[in-house]
C-alpha positions as CSV (number, residue, x, y, z in Angstrom):
1,M,18.4,3.7,3.8
2,S,16.6,0.3,3.8
3,K,13.7,-0.2,1.5
4,R,10.2,-0.3,3.1
5,V,8.1,-3.3,2.2
6,A,4.5,-3.8,3.1
7,I,3.1,-7.4,3.3
8,V,-0.7,-7.9,3.3
9,E,-1.5,-11.5,4.2
10,D,-4.3,-12.8,6.4
11,E,-2.7,-16.0,7.6
12,P,-0.6,-15.0,10.7
13,A,2.1,-17.7,10.3
14,I,2.6,-17.0,6.6
15,R,2.6,-13.3,7.2
16,E,5.3,-13.5,10.0
17,N,7.4,-16.0,8.0
18,Y,7.7,-13.6,5.0
19,A,8.2,-10.6,7.3
20,D,11.0,-12.3,9.2
21,A,12.7,-13.4,6.0
22,L,12.6,-10.0,4.5
23,R,13.8,-8.3,7.7
24,K,16.8,-10.7,7.8
25,Y,17.5,-9.6,4.2
26,G,17.7,-6.0,5.3
27,Y,14.3,-4.7,4.5
28,E,12.1,-2.6,6.8
29,V,8.8,-4.5,6.9
30,S,5.2,-3.6,7.9
31,A,2.7,-6.4,7.9
32,Y,-1.1,-6.2,7.7
33,A,-3.8,-8.8,8.1
34,S,-6.7,-7.1,6.2
35,R,-7.3,-4.9,3.2
36,Q,-8.8,-2.0,5.3
37,E,-6.0,-2.1,7.9
38,A,-3.4,-2.0,5.1
39,F,-5.0,0.8,3.1
40,D,-5.6,3.0,6.1
41,A,-1.8,2.8,6.9
42,L,-0.5,2.9,3.4
43,K,-2.5,5.9,2.2
44,V,-0.7,7.9,4.9
45,R,2.8,6.7,3.9
46,L,3.3,4.6,0.8
47,P,6.0,1.8,1.0
48,D,8.7,1.2,-1.5
49,L,7.0,-2.2,-2.4
50,A,3.6,-3.7,-1.6
51,I,3.3,-7.5,-1.5
52,I,-0.4,-8.5,-1.5
53,D,-2.4,-11.8,-1.1
54,I,-5.6,-11.9,-3.1
55,G,-8.0,-13.5,-0.6
56,L,-8.0,-11.4,2.6
57,G,-10.2,-12.7,5.4
58,D,-13.8,-12.6,4.3
59,E,-12.9,-10.7,1.1
60,M,-12.3,-13.2,-1.6
61,D,-10.8,-10.6,-3.9
62,G,-9.7,-8.1,-1.3
63,G,-6.2,-8.0,-2.6
64,F,-7.4,-7.0,-6.1
65,T,-9.4,-4.1,-4.5
66,L,-6.3,-3.0,-2.5
67,C,-4.1,-3.1,-5.6
68,R,-6.6,-0.9,-7.4
69,D,-6.8,1.5,-4.5
70,L,-3.0,1.7,-4.1
71,R,-2.6,2.2,-7.8
72,S,-5.0,5.2,-7.7
73,L,-2.6,6.7,-5.1
74,S,0.6,6.1,-7.2
75,A,1.1,4.9,-10.7
76,T,4.7,3.9,-10.1
77,L,4.5,2.1,-6.7
78,P,5.9,-1.4,-7.3
79,I,3.1,-3.9,-6.5
80,M,3.5,-7.7,-6.3
81,F,0.8,-10.3,-5.8
82,L,1.9,-13.4,-3.7
83,T,-1.0,-15.8,-3.6
84,A,-2.0,-19.5,-3.7
85,R,-4.3,-18.7,-6.6
86,D,-2.5,-19.8,-9.8
87,S,-5.2,-19.7,-12.5
88,D,-4.5,-17.7,-15.7
89,F,-7.7,-15.7,-15.0
90,D,-6.4,-14.5,-11.6
91,T,-2.9,-13.8,-13.1
92,V,-4.3,-11.7,-15.9
93,S,-6.8,-10.0,-13.5
94,G,-3.9,-9.1,-11.2
95,L,-1.9,-7.6,-14.0
96,R,-4.9,-5.7,-15.3
97,M,-5.4,-4.2,-11.8
98,G,-1.9,-2.7,-12.2
99,A,0.4,-5.2,-10.5
100,D,4.0,-5.4,-11.6
101,D,4.5,-9.0,-10.8
102,Y,2.4,-12.1,-9.9
103,L,3.8,-15.0,-7.9
104,T,2.4,-18.0,-6.3
105,K,3.2,-19.2,-2.8
106,D,5.0,-22.3,-3.9
107,I,7.9,-20.0,-5.0
108,S,11.1,-20.6,-3.1
109,L,12.3,-17.9,-0.7
110,P,15.5,-17.3,-2.7
111,H,13.4,-16.9,-5.9
112,L,11.0,-14.5,-4.1
113,L,13.9,-12.4,-2.8
114,A,15.4,-12.3,-6.3
115,R,12.2,-11.0,-7.8
116,I,11.9,-8.4,-5.1
117,A,15.4,-7.2,-5.7
118,A,14.7,-7.1,-9.4
119,L,11.7,-4.8,-8.9
120,F,13.9,-2.5,-6.8
121,R,16.7,-2.5,-9.5
122,R,14.1,-1.4,-12.1
123,T,12.9,1.4,-9.8
124,E,16.5,2.6,-9.3
125,A,17.4,2.3,-13.0
126,M,14.5,4.5,-13.9
127,R,15.8,7.2,-11.5
128,V,19.5,7.1,-12.6
129,T,19.5,8.8,-16.0
130,T,21.8,11.4,-17.5
131,D,20.4,14.8,-18.3
132,A,20.5,14.2,-22.0
133,E,18.2,11.1,-21.5
134,D,15.7,12.7,-19.2
135,I,13.2,13.4,-21.9
136,L,12.3,11.1,-24.8
137,E,10.0,12.5,-27.4
138,R,8.3,10.5,-30.2
139,G,5.7,12.6,-32.0
140,H,2.8,13.0,-29.6
141,L,4.5,10.9,-27.0
142,T,6.7,12.4,-24.3
143,L,8.5,10.3,-21.7
144,D,10.0,12.0,-18.7
145,L,12.4,9.4,-17.3
146,K,13.4,11.3,-14.2
147,R,9.8,11.7,-13.1
148,M,8.6,8.5,-14.8
149,V,5.7,10.4,-16.4
150,A,4.2,9.6,-19.8
151,T,2.1,12.1,-21.8
152,W,0.3,12.0,-25.1
153,S,-0.3,15.3,-26.8
154,G,0.3,16.9,-23.4
155,M,-2.3,14.6,-21.6
156,P,-0.9,12.4,-18.8
157,V,-1.1,8.6,-19.3
158,A,-0.9,6.8,-15.9
159,L,1.5,3.8,-16.5
160,T,2.8,1.4,-13.9
161,L,6.5,0.9,-13.6
162,T,6.5,-2.2,-15.8
163,E,4.4,-0.5,-18.4
164,F,6.5,2.6,-18.5
165,W,9.7,0.6,-18.9
166,M,8.3,-1.5,-21.7
167,L,6.9,1.5,-23.5
168,H,10.4,3.2,-23.2
169,A,12.0,0.0,-24.7
170,L,9.7,0.3,-27.7
171,A,9.7,4.0,-28.2
172,K,13.5,4.4,-27.8
173,F,14.0,2.6,-31.1
174,P,11.0,3.3,-33.3
175,G,10.5,0.8,-36.1
176,H,12.7,-1.9,-34.4
177,V,10.9,-5.1,-33.6
178,K,11.3,-6.1,-29.9
179,D,10.6,-9.7,-29.2
180,R,9.3,-10.8,-25.8
181,D,12.8,-11.8,-24.5
182,Q,14.1,-8.3,-25.4
183,L,11.2,-6.6,-23.7
184,M,11.8,-8.6,-20.6
185,S,15.5,-7.8,-20.6
186,E,15.1,-4.1,-21.2
187,A,12.2,-3.9,-18.7
188,K,14.2,-5.9,-16.2
189,V,11.4,-8.4,-15.6
190,V,11.1,-12.1,-15.9
191,V,7.5,-13.2,-16.9
192,D,5.9,-15.5,-19.4
193,D,4.7,-14.6,-22.9
194,S,1.0,-14.2,-21.9
195,T,2.1,-11.7,-19.2
196,I,4.0,-9.6,-21.8
197,T,0.9,-9.6,-24.0
198,S,-1.2,-8.5,-21.1
199,H,1.1,-5.6,-20.4
200,I,1.1,-4.5,-24.0
201,K,-2.7,-4.6,-24.1
202,R,-2.9,-2.5,-21.0
203,I,-0.6,0.1,-22.4
204,R,-2.6,0.3,-25.6
205,R,-5.9,0.7,-23.7
206,K,-4.5,3.5,-21.6
207,F,-3.4,5.5,-24.6
208,I,-6.7,4.8,-26.5
209,A,-8.5,6.2,-23.5
210,V,-6.7,9.5,-24.1
211,D,-6.8,9.3,-27.9
212,P,-9.1,6.8,-29.5
213,S,-7.1,7.0,-32.8
214,F,-3.9,5.8,-31.0
215,N,-2.3,2.9,-33.1
216,C,1.4,3.3,-32.5
217,I,2.2,-0.1,-31.0
218,D,2.3,-2.7,-33.8
219,T,2.1,-6.4,-33.2
220,V,4.5,-8.2,-35.5
221,Y,3.1,-11.7,-35.4
222,G,5.5,-14.4,-34.6
223,M,8.2,-11.8,-33.8
224,G,7.1,-9.2,-31.2
225,Y,6.1,-5.5,-31.0
226,R,7.4,-2.2,-32.4
227,W,6.7,1.5,-32.1
228,N,5.0,2.6,-35.3
229,M,7.1,5.1,-37.2
230,S,4.0,7.0,-38.5
231,D,3.9,9.0,-35.3
232,V,7.6,9.8,-35.0
233,S,8.6,13.4,-35.7
234,T,12.2,13.9,-36.6
């Protein structure tokens, strides 16, 4: 079955160009011109991937709002920003809203298709696990790999696909320092250092919201990150 991709872009020519290219690549594409039109359709049936521009018509930050609303419907829906806005502020804002990737419109079509395929590979990889690997427990942390659910002391922690994958990479080998290249490799994502840092900060904030004493992700300066052994029960 072909993957369903939703494109939310207010410029008709750009919207149709992307839609046509993705259809030729074998995807089932739905295209929307506005935030409200997209949300009304997508809340009825979520796609397999949402590609969103930030500025939508009169809404300068409509894409951010849509991302937040979609993320409230699903913690694991892959979301990608594709926008002309290339500032660090917008990139970090997009990731903080819960996006899995942030690309600018100067990206080549082959590169865009490769990034989309990579997001889908990560989704599939999370679903294909052996029974013995379905549950990972590290002290108060439990990761259900089949359902892609994280809990802390039994309380759910809503992680995006990227966040879940990065957390799994750290918790699977407690005490081992993972540098940014290793995290990108194990999370099957290609981003810059600041984006990795943003994801780690988001993960920490979400766990602290559940347990203010959470301190199990250490920053090893100049090296990377590790899962703190103090919370690992053997």
